[in-house]
ZADO-1210 file (C-alpha; in nm, 4 decimals, padded with zeros to 6 digits):
<atoms>
<atom x="-00.0043" y="-00.0103" z="00.0083" code="MET" pos="1"/>
<atom x="00.1367" y="00.3318" z="-00.1001" code="ASN" pos="2"/>
<atom x="00.0502" y="00.6368" z="00.1332" code="LYS" pos="3"/>
<atom x="00.0930" y="00.9968" z="00.0674" code="LYS" pos="4"/>
<atom x="00.3025" y="01.1780" z="00.2904" code="PRO" pos="5"/>
<atom x="00.1139" y="01.3513" z="00.5795" code="ARG" pos="6"/>
<atom x="00.1843" y="01.7133" z="00.6754" code="GLY" pos="7"/>
<atom x="00.1365" y="02.0645" z="00.5128" code="THR" pos="8"/>
<atom x="00.0697" y="02.0744" z="00.1458" code="PRO" pos="9"/>
<atom x="00.1999" y="02.4315" z="00.1140" code="PHE" pos="10"/>
<atom x="00.5236" y="02.5587" z="00.1390" code="ASN" pos="11"/>
<atom x="00.5975" y="02.7624" z="00.4563" code="ARG" pos="12"/>
<atom x="00.7696" y="03.0772" z="00.4635" code="ILE" pos="13"/>
<atom x="01.0538" y="03.0549" z="00.7098" code="THR" pos="14"/>
<atom x="01.1674" y="03.4209" z="00.6900" code="ASN" pos="15"/>
<atom x="00.8658" y="03.6425" z="00.6100" code="PRO" pos="16"/>
<atom x="00.9235" y="03.9723" z="00.4276" code="PRO" pos="17"/>
<atom x="01.0128" y="04.2650" z="00.6936" code="PRO" pos="18"/>
<atom x="00.7002" y="04.4696" z="00.6061" code="GLY" pos="19"/>
<atom x="00.6699" y="04.8354" z="00.5600" code="ARG" pos="20"/>
<atom x="00.9977" y="05.0336" z="00.6240" code="PRO" pos="21"/>
<atom x="00.9671" y="05.2546" z="00.9508" code="LYS" pos="22"/>
<atom x="00.8719" y="05.5949" z="00.8592" code="GLY" pos="23"/>
<atom x="00.6887" y="05.4951" z="00.5359" code="ALA" pos="24"/>
<atom x="00.3390" y="05.5985" z="00.5204" code="LYS" pos="25"/>
<atom x="00.0777" y="05.3366" z="00.4809" code="SER" pos="26"/>
<atom x="-00.1793" y="05.2947" z="00.2165" code="LYS" pos="27"/>
<atom x="-00.4445" y="05.4574" z="00.4496" code="PHE" pos="28"/>
<atom x="-00.2448" y="05.7527" z="00.5322" code="THR" pos="29"/>
<atom x="-00.2067" y="05.8332" z="00.1663" code="ASN" pos="30"/>
<atom x="-00.5495" y="05.7931" z="00.1107" code="LEU" pos="31"/>
<atom x="-00.6193" y="06.0194" z="00.4084" code="LYS" pos="32"/>
<atom x="-00.3759" y="06.2815" z="00.2818" code="GLU" pos="33"/>
<atom x="-00.5663" y="06.2748" z="-00.0667" code="ALA" pos="34"/>
<atom x="-00.8963" y="06.3286" z="00.0957" code="PHE" pos="35"/>
<atom x="-00.7706" y="06.6279" z="00.3050" code="VAL" pos="36"/>
<atom x="-00.5899" y="06.7840" z="-00.0080" code="GLU" pos="37"/>
<atom x="-00.9049" y="06.7255" z="-00.2143" code="ALA" pos="38"/>
<atom x="-01.1117" y="06.8703" z="00.0744" code="PHE" pos="39"/>
<atom x="-00.9128" y="07.1983" z="00.0488" code="LYS" pos="40"/>
<atom x="-00.9225" y="07.2130" z="-00.3080" code="ASP" pos="41"/>
<atom x="-01.3134" y="07.2413" z="-00.3150" code="VAL" pos="42"/>
<atom x="-01.3324" y="07.5246" z="-00.0571" code="GLY" pos="43"/>
<atom x="-01.2912" y="07.3294" z="00.3093" code="GLY" pos="44"/>
<atom x="-01.5132" y="07.4409" z="00.5829" code="ARG" pos="45"/>
<atom x="-01.7056" y="07.6554" z="00.3606" code="ASP" pos="46"/>
<atom x="-01.7861" y="07.3900" z="00.0949" code="TYR" pos="47"/>
<atom x="-01.9073" y="07.1731" z="00.3825" code="VAL" pos="48"/>
<atom x="-02.1517" y="07.4600" z="00.5334" code="LYS" pos="49"/>
<atom x="-02.2831" y="07.5197" z="00.1868" code="ASN" pos="50"/>
<atom x="-02.3129" y="07.1282" z="00.1180" code="PHE" pos="51"/>
<atom x="-02.4762" y="07.0848" z="00.4689" code="ALA" pos="52"/>
<atom x="-02.7097" y="07.3948" z="00.4479" code="SER" pos="53"/>
<atom x="-02.8962" y="07.2753" z="00.1268" code="LYS" pos="54"/>
<atom x="-03.2273" y="07.0783" z="00.2118" code="LYS" pos="55"/>
<atom x="-03.1673" y="06.7970" z="-00.0421" code="LYS" pos="56"/>
<atom x="-02.8068" y="06.7200" z="00.1170" code="ASN" pos="57"/>
<atom x="-02.8903" y="06.7227" z="00.4714" code="SER" pos="58"/>
<atom x="-02.9797" y="06.3595" z="00.4955" code="ARG" pos="59"/>
<atom x="-02.6275" y="06.2759" z="00.3265" code="ALA" pos="60"/>
<atom x="-02.4473" y="06.4987" z="00.5661" code="PHE" pos="61"/>
<atom x="-02.5974" y="06.3541" z="00.8927" code="LEU" pos="62"/>
<atom x="-02.5192" y="06.0076" z="00.7722" code="GLN" pos="63"/>
<atom x="-02.1645" y="06.1116" z="00.6816" code="LEU" pos="64"/>
<atom x="-02.1255" y="06.2547" z="01.0466" code="ILE" pos="65"/>
<atom x="-02.2834" y="05.9508" z="01.1868" code="ALA" pos="66"/>
<atom x="-02.0020" y="05.7441" z="01.0248" code="LYS" pos="67"/>
<atom x="-01.7453" y="05.9658" z="01.1805" code="MET" pos="68"/>
<atom x="-01.8503" y="05.9256" z="01.5207" code="LEU" pos="69"/>
<atom x="-01.7041" y="05.6384" z="01.7544" code="PRO" pos="70"/>
<atom x="-01.9508" y="05.3507" z="01.7977" code="GLN" pos="71"/>
<atom x="-01.8291" y="05.2249" z="02.1012" code="ASP" pos="72"/>
<atom x="-01.8371" y="05.4824" z="02.3879" code="VAL" pos="73"/>
<atom x="-01.7396" y="05.3916" z="02.7392" code="GLN" pos="74"/>
<atom x="-01.8871" y="05.6075" z="03.0388" code="ILE" pos="75"/>
<atom x="-01.8068" y="05.5458" z="03.3727" code="SER" pos="76"/>
<atom x="-01.9825" y="05.7186" z="03.6904" code="GLY" pos="77"/>
<atom x="-02.2913" y="05.6804" z="03.8604" code="GLU" pos="78"/>
<atom x="-02.6453" y="05.7230" z="03.6920" code="ILE" pos="79"/>
<atom x="-02.9463" y="05.9057" z="03.8943" code="ASP" pos="80"/>
<atom x="-03.2283" y="05.6778" z="03.8680" code="THR" pos="81"/>
<atom x="-03.4570" y="05.9614" z="03.9836" code="ASN" pos="82"/>
<atom x="-03.3863" y="06.2002" z="03.7040" code="ILE" pos="83"/>
<atom x="-03.7551" y="06.2198" z="03.5908" code="VAL" pos="84"/>
<atom x="-03.8535" y="06.3024" z="03.9269" code="GLU" pos="85"/>
<atom x="-03.5917" y="06.5673" z="03.9640" code="LYS" pos="86"/>
<atom x="-03.6923" y="06.7814" z="03.6667" code="TYR" pos="87"/>
<atom x="-04.0702" y="06.6725" z="03.6504" code="LYS" pos="88"/>
<atom x="-04.2370" y="07.0069" z="03.7731" code="GLY" pos="89"/>
<atom x="-03.9785" y="07.2182" z="03.5487" code="MET" pos="90"/>
<atom x="-04.1225" y="07.4136" z="03.2394" code="SER" pos="91"/>
<atom x="-03.9508" y="07.3708" z="02.8919" code="ASN" pos="92"/>
<atom x="-03.7748" y="07.7057" z="02.9404" code="GLU" pos="93"/>
<atom x="-03.6100" y="07.5790" z="03.2566" code="GLU" pos="94"/>
<atom x="-03.5055" y="07.2596" z="03.1237" code="LEU" pos="95"/>
<atom x="-03.3596" y="07.4390" z="02.8191" code="LEU" pos="96"/>
<atom x="-03.1585" y="07.6621" z="03.0716" code="GLN" pos="97"/>
<atom x="-03.0646" y="07.3575" z="03.2800" code="LYS" pos="98"/>
<atom x="-02.9448" y="07.1833" z="02.9345" code="ILE" pos="99"/>
<atom x="-02.7443" y="07.4762" z="02.8203" code="ASN" pos="100"/>
<atom x="-02.5497" y="07.5225" z="03.1588" code="ALA" pos="101"/>
<atom x="-02.4497" y="07.1510" z="03.1457" code="ILE" pos="102"/>
<atom x="-02.3326" y="07.1859" z="02.7993" code="ILE" pos="103"/>
<atom x="-02.1530" y="07.5245" z="02.8603" code="SER" pos="104"/>
<atom x="-01.9772" y="07.3601" z="03.1583" code="LYS" pos="105"/>
<atom x="-01.8466" y="07.0352" z="02.9508" code="HIS" pos="106"/>
<atom x="-01.7500" y="07.2158" z="02.6291" code="THR" pos="107"/>
<atom x="-01.4922" y="07.4814" z="02.8065" code="LYS" pos="108"/>
</atoms>
């Protein structure tokens, strides 16, 4: 009986290539730089503001923003489970003032 030799049917590379040289830019970095350059060429922030201000583009603009936001956010701290009771009697104006105070506190 003639048996085939067992083992891996593929030749293994004993010394893989070293990869990208230190300091060399990756394909992603080159692509990112190309997008930044194109962004500047079409008008930069003014172009984005103009694009976003058109009603027909609002959905595409918001989808783009959603894709740029981190998908996993980790938050630590305590949660106030009585939040509804805490703000139950407040008017919309009072709630807006409270929200704006919190936003200004955390954006400085």
